[in-house]
Phi, psi and omega in degrees: 000157185252165189312098183283121214096027172240138175237147179256136174240126181277115183267306175224185188297332181228031176228134179241132176259121181257119181253121181291135172264356180262359191099154181124212190243168173252134178221154177263134179238131176278132179243146177297153183297340179287345182291131186279073179285115180216038180278150169285156170287121185230156172227112185276123189291334183257032177296131179261131180090143183237355182295151179216141175210150183248133179301137183296332180227144175271134190235126178302145181300327182297342180252007179295137177281148177299155178303135183276068181230131176286133180285131179261140179291138179271117183265010180292148179293149182295149179294151171274079189268335185272106178254120186286334182249127181283136182298319180296323177296317179297320179297321178292319178297321179296317179298318180295315181299320179292318178298324180274004181057033177264079190285335176296313178294322180298320179295320179295319180294322178299319179295320177296318180297317180299315179298319179295319179295323177293320177298319179296320178295320178296321180294319178293319178297324177295318177296322177295321179294322177294322177302312182287332175296317178293326178293315179303317187270355185062037186268094184294321180299318178293320179298320179298325181283344186268342184268145174293135177264353180268163179065220182223078182302152185227137178233124179247103178284157184304129175077014183225162174286170184287145170257126184244148180103132185304311184297318180291323178298314179296322178295324180294324179295318179296322180296314185282345178273349184298140173071020173249149178264127184255158002280155174275162174265123179225128177234141178245141176224159178055046181283128176229142181232141179222144179229132176229094180066240184268008180235134175227154177215150180238134171242147181192166167266132185240129179238128186231138179217135177268168177292336183276351187239148176261358183250157179258139170268136184242137179222147166264128190237141171237120176245122181252132182240148173236144180269121181234119181052042174083000181238149183264129178237141179285136179237341176219132171233119182232117181240123180247121181292144178226160177274140176233000000 
């Protein structure tokens, strides 16, 4: 998620104005022409803070310094990613047991399927928790490890169109994290998780507040994960700002 509370305003073809929704300042950042700037001009109604200042120099993203945040070790327990029984196999076995009217076996398979689905949901929730841990700490290295590098991952920061492509998504995180003091305060509510085969997704209400602001920025978030070699990676993050 991007500094939720952050909105992007497209000023010129290769300059982005980042306005804090958490309070703080507005600054212009120079982006290389290869950066796919395709944001609408937006004005986020629940922007917190009105101060504005312009960076004295425009600086190419390639020279941006990493977020000055010490990486904290994640003490969360490892995901239960290794599932010995394949879900498709269980579904086929269940179908066979029902066709053969072996209802005792069918009941056992249903229990296994239910347990497998719960394990998958727990694994997706754990991946979602790691995502927010990296967001709280401004931990770019952790964020880089959590995103899928295959396909065309997409990140939609509040009030902006989507950024596609792994490298551009990572660059956008670094941009919106600049000039904030970590850790941030982030609270989640109304969390729901769903898993369909190799894809899982989490929806929730997300509330974010920086140390510089007394107000919370609120977003409705959808995080989509895909399972690659038994591990869940985020491939879509979509945050829509809302009024609170």
